[in-house]
C-alpha positions in Angstrom: 15.2 -1.9 -3.4 12.3 -3.4 -5.2 10.0 -0.7 -6.6 6.2 -0.8 -7.3 3.8 1.2 -9.2 0.2 2.1 -7.2 -2.7 3.1 -9.3 -6.4 3.4 -9.1 -8.6 1.3 -11.4 -10.0 4.4 -12.8 -11.6 3.7 -16.7 -10.5 2.8 -19.1 -8.8 -0.2 -18.1 -6.6 0.0 -20.9 -4.7 2.7 -19.4 -4.0 1.1 -15.9 -2.4 -1.7 -18.3 -0.6 0.5 -20.2 0.7 2.6 -17.2 1.7 -1.0 -15.5 3.6 -2.1 -18.8 5.4 1.0 -18.7 6.3 0.5 -15.6 7.9 -3.0 -16.1 10.2 -1.8 -18.8 11.2 0.8 -16.3 12.4 -1.3 -14.0 9.9 -1.4 -11.5 9.0 -5.3 -10.1 5.5 -4.7 -8.6 1.9 -3.0 -9.6 -0.7 -2.4 -7.2 -3.9 -0.6 -7.2 -6.6 0.7 -4.6 -9.5 -1.7 -4.1 -12.8 -0.2 -3.4 -15.3 -1.9 -5.6 -17.6 1.7 -5.5 -15.4 3.8 -6.4 -13.3 2.0 -9.1 -13.2 -0.4 -11.5 -12.9 -4.2 -10.2 -9.0 -4.5 -10.0 -9.0 -8.5 -10.3 -10.0 -8.6 -13.4 -7.7 -5.9 -14.3 -4.9 -8.1 -12.6 -5.6 -10.6 -15.2 -5.0 -8.4 -18.1 -1.5 -6.9 -16.5 -0.1 -10.1 -15.8 -1.2 -11.3 -19.5 0.8 -8.0 -20.9 3.9 -8.3 -18.1 6.4 -11.2 -18.0 7.6 -10.6 -13.9 5.7 -7.9 -12.5 4.0 -9.2 -9.2 0.5 -7.6 -8.6 -1.5 -7.0 -6.0 -4.1 -4.7 -3.9 -3.4 -1.8 -1.5 -5.0 -2.8 0.1 -8.3 -5.1 -0.2 -9.9 -6.1 3.3 -11.7 -9.0 4.6 -15.2 -7.6 4.9 -16.4 -6.8 0.8 -15.0 -10.2 -0.2 -15.4 -13.4 1.4 -11.9 -15.0 2.1 -12.4 -18.3 0.5 -13.7 -16.2 -3.0 -10.4 -14.2 -2.3 -7.8 -17.0 -2.1 -9.5 -18.4 -4.8 -8.9 -15.3 -7.3 -5.3 -14.8 -6.2 -4.9 -18.7 -6.5 -6.0 -18.6 -10.1 -4.1 -15.9 -11.1 -1.5 -17.6 -9.8 -2.0 -20.9 -11.5 -2.1 -18.8 -14.9 0.6 -16.7 -14.5 3.1 -18.2 -11.9 3.0 -17.2 -8.3 2.9 -13.6 -9.3 0.2 -12.1 -7.1 0.7 -10.4 -3.6 -2.3 -10.2 -1.0 -2.1 -6.8 0.4 -5.0 -6.4 3.1 -6.2 -3.9 5.8 -9.0 -2.3 7.3 -10.8 -1.3 4.1 -11.2 2.6 4.9 -12.7 3.9 1.5 -14.1 0.2 0.2 -16.4 -0.4 4.3 -17.2 3.3 4.6 -18.7 3.9 1.2 -20.9 1.0 1.4 -22.1 2.4 5.0 -19.9 -0.3 6.7 -17.3 0.4 9.6 -13.7 -0.7 8.3 -12.2 -4.0 10.1 -11.6 -5.2 13.5 -8.2 -6.2 13.9 -9.4 -9.8 15.0 -11.3 -10.0 11.1 -8.1 -9.1 10.0 -6.0 -11.7 11.4 -8.8 -14.8 10.7 -8.8 -13.6 6.9 -5.2 -13.4 6.5 -4.7 -16.9 8.0 -7.6 -18.6 5.9 -6.6 -16.8 2.4 -2.7 -17.7 3.0 -3.4 -20.9 3.9 -6.0 -21.7 1.2 -4.0 -19.3 -1.6 -1.0 -21.9 -0.7 -3.0 -25.2 -1.2 -3.3 -26.2 2.3 -6.7 -26.5 4.5 -8.2 -23.8 6.3 -11.5 -23.8 8.7 -13.8 -20.7 7.5 -15.7 -21.0 10.6 -17.9 -23.2 12.7 -15.5 -26.2 11.8 -15.9 -26.3 8.3 -12.7 -27.1 7.0 -12.2 -26.9 3.0 -9.1 -27.0 0.5 -8.9 -26.0 -3.2 -8.9 -29.4 -4.6 -7.2 -28.0 -8.2 -4.2 -25.9 -6.8 -0.9 -27.6 -7.9 2.3 -28.0 -5.6 4.5 -25.1 -5.3 1.8 -22.5 -5.0 2.1 -19.8 -2.6 0.3 -16.5 -1.7 2.2 -14.1 0.7 -0.4 -11.7 2.9 1.1 -8.3 3.2 -0.5 -5.8 6.2 -1.1 -2.5 6.0 -0.7 -0.8 9.6 -0.4 2.6 11.5 -1.8 1.8 15.1 0.1 -0.1 18.0 -2.0 -2.9 17.8 -1.9 -3.1 14.2 2.1 -2.8 14.3 2.5 -5.8 16.1 0.1 -7.9 14.7 1.8 -7.3 11.4 5.1 -8.4 13.2 3.3 -11.4 14.6 1.4 -12.4 11.5 2.1 -11.0 8.0 4.3 -11.8 5.5 5.1 -8.1 4.9 4.3 -4.6 6.5 2.7 -2.0 4.6 3.6 1.6 5.4 1.3 4.4 3.5 3.4 7.2 4.3 7.4 8.1 3.6 8.2 10.3 6.9 11.6 8.9 7.9 11.3 9.5 11.6 8.0 7.4 11.3 9.1 4.8 9.2 12.1 3.9 11.9 9.7 4.2 14.3 7.0 1.9 12.9 9.2 -0.7 11.0 10.8 -1.2 15.1 7.6 -1.6 16.6 7.0 -4.3 13.4 10.4 -6.3 13.9 10.4 -6.0 17.7 7.1 -8.0 17.7 8.3 -10.5 14.9 11.3 -10.9 17.6 8.7 -11.0 20.6 6.8 -14.1 18.4 9.9 -16.1 17.9 10.3 -14.9 13.8 13.0 -13.9 12.0 12.6 -10.2 11.5 13.8 -10.1 8.3 11.3 -12.5 7.4 8.9 -9.9 7.1 9.4 -7.4 4.0 8.5 -4.0 4.5 7.1 -1.5 1.7 6.8 1.5 1.8 4.2 3.7 -0.6 3.7 7.3 -1.0 3.3 9.6 -3.5 6.3 10.5 -5.7 6.7 14.0 -7.8 9.7 14.6 -10.0 10.3 18.3 -10.4 13.2 19.6 -13.2 14.7 22.0 -10.4 14.0 23.1 -6.9 12.5 26.3 -7.4 9.7 27.6 -5.2 7.3 27.6 -8.3 8.1 23.7 -9.0 7.5 22.5 -6.0 4.6 24.3 -4.7 3.1 22.7 -7.8 4.6 19.5 -6.8 3.0 19.8 -3.4 -0.4 20.7 -4.8 -0.4 17.5 -7.1 0.5 15.5 -3.7 -1.4 16.9 -0.9 -4.2 14.6 -1.2 -2.0 12.0 0.3 -1.9 13.6 3.6 -5.7 13.9 3.6 -5.9 10.1 2.9 -3.5 9.0 5.7 -5.2 11.6 7.7 -8.7 9.2 8.0 -6.5 6.5 9.6 -4.8 9.0 12.2 -8.0 10.4 13.3 -9.4 6.9 13.6 -6.1 6.6 16.3 -6.8 9.7 17.7 -10.6 8.6 18.3 -9.4 5.4 19.9 -6.4 6.5 21.7 -6.6 10.4 22.3 -4.5 13.3 20.4 -1.7 13.1 22.6 -0.8 9.1 23.5 2.0 7.0 24.3 0.8 4.9 21.9 0.9 7.1 19.1 3.5 9.7 18.1 2.6 13.1 17.9 4.5 13.8 15.1 1.6 11.5 13.0 -1.4 13.4 14.7 -0.5 16.6 15.1 -1.5 17.9 11.6 -5.4 16.7 11.3 -5.9 19.3 14.4 -7.5 21.2 11.2 -9.4 18.4 9.7 -13.0 19.4 9.1 -14.4 16.2 7.1 -13.5 14.1 4.2 -15.9 13.2 1.1 -14.5 9.8 -1.0 -15.7 10.6 -4.0 -12.3 12.7 -4.1 -10.1 9.8 -2.3 -6.8 9.9 -3.7 -7.3 12.5 -6.1 -4.8 15.3 -6.9 -8.0 17.6 -6.7 -9.5 16.7 -3.4 -10.9 19.7 -1.8 -10.8 18.1 1.5 -7.0 18.2 1.9 -6.2 21.9 2.4 -5.7 21.4 6.0 -2.7 19.3 5.2 0.4 21.9 5.5 3.6 21.8 3.1 5.9 20.5 5.6 3.7 17.2 5.9 3.3 16.9 2.3 7.5 17.0 2.0 7.8 14.7 5.1 5.1 12.2 3.6 5.9 12.4 0.2 8.8 12.1 -2.1 9.2 15.6 -4.0 11.9 17.6 -5.9 14.7 17.1 -8.1 16.0 13.3 -8.9 18.6 13.7 -6.4 16.2 14.3 -3.7 14.6 11.2 -4.7 17.5 9.0 -4.3 18.6 10.6 -1.3 15.3 9.8 0.9 15.4 6.3 -0.7 18.6 5.5 0.8 17.7 6.7 3.9 14.5 4.4 3.9 16.4 1.8 2.8 19.1 2.4 5.8 15.9 1.7 8.1 15.3 -1.6 6.3 12.9 -0.8 3.6 12.8 -3.3 0.9 10.2 -1.7 -1.3 9.6 1.8 -2.6 5.9 2.1 -4.6 5.4 5.0 -6.0 1.4 6.5 -5.8 1.1 7.8 -9.1 -2.0 9.4 -9.1 -1.1 13.3 -10.0 -0.8 15.2 -13.5 2.5 13.6 -14.6 2.3 9.6 -14.3 3.9 9.0 -17.5 7.1 11.8 -16.6 7.4 9.9 -13.2 7.6 6.5 -14.4 10.6 7.1 -16.6 12.6 9.5 -14.6 12.5 6.7 -11.9 13.3 4.1 -14.7 16.1 6.0 -16.6 17.4 8.1 -13.3 16.4 7.1 -10.0 16.0 3.3 -9.7 19.8 3.1 -11.1 21.0 6.0 -8.8 19.7 3.9 -6.0 20.2 0.2 -6.8 23.7 0.8 -8.9 
């Protein structure tokens, strides 16, 4: 199993770079960041420094979207980084929850994501792409061997189907075993139906991880409070699904929708932060199911279960008061135990 580290690009950028260097030293092979230009600093500028200060780490957004950047600019940015540092980027893409809403726009449609994925992948790999209206372009400066995988974030049935049909990878932002099995199966089934080899779709599960010294009530309570924000973030996407499909629908499992009934609102200025006041509706059970919390052995147990469900990478959301400690604990104890 590969391991990734997910950070927000809060200033100073030097700290983001330092944490990514620490992650690589501890056996992580991917470095991800949020991409929301109003809330945080510009990630692609920081990627250049992360790549310059590491040797093998692959970087990318979790996730960018096709609405805040034109597609050829996104492709050119990735392709430039790959030309400089050697095919070490991944384009994670989604609807643009915080990036679009903070800018007063609606998240992107699946049709727009589909079009963007095709254009970004083609241009980033040195091929021609139609930008619309018959305008076909190609980057003349890309060297042979360039490649740019595009991984799609998804929860709903139509997005999961499109991921299996079109994306190189699937990003699932929760670590619940039941929902992971349900959604990975939906993606793989869609890949098979589209005539693809399902093993070609990389599966990445991303969720907060908080390693405690023991499983005492006090230690677990603190860990839950540090990770409760994640249930609120996922709840934004779930609320969109409920609005579209209804509170109880065969299209979306009740296990995903039931917990947001007490959700009242959401302020994006606290997005992805441990002190988010809008996530108190998230019960302890959801924190435990969606995240990895507890002593090292609990992390290893759940990661092995995720791997058995077809998960290729676990990406650690490291937004809490123990960033360095979790990176080090994973490097010294968790990753060796999982990968032998």
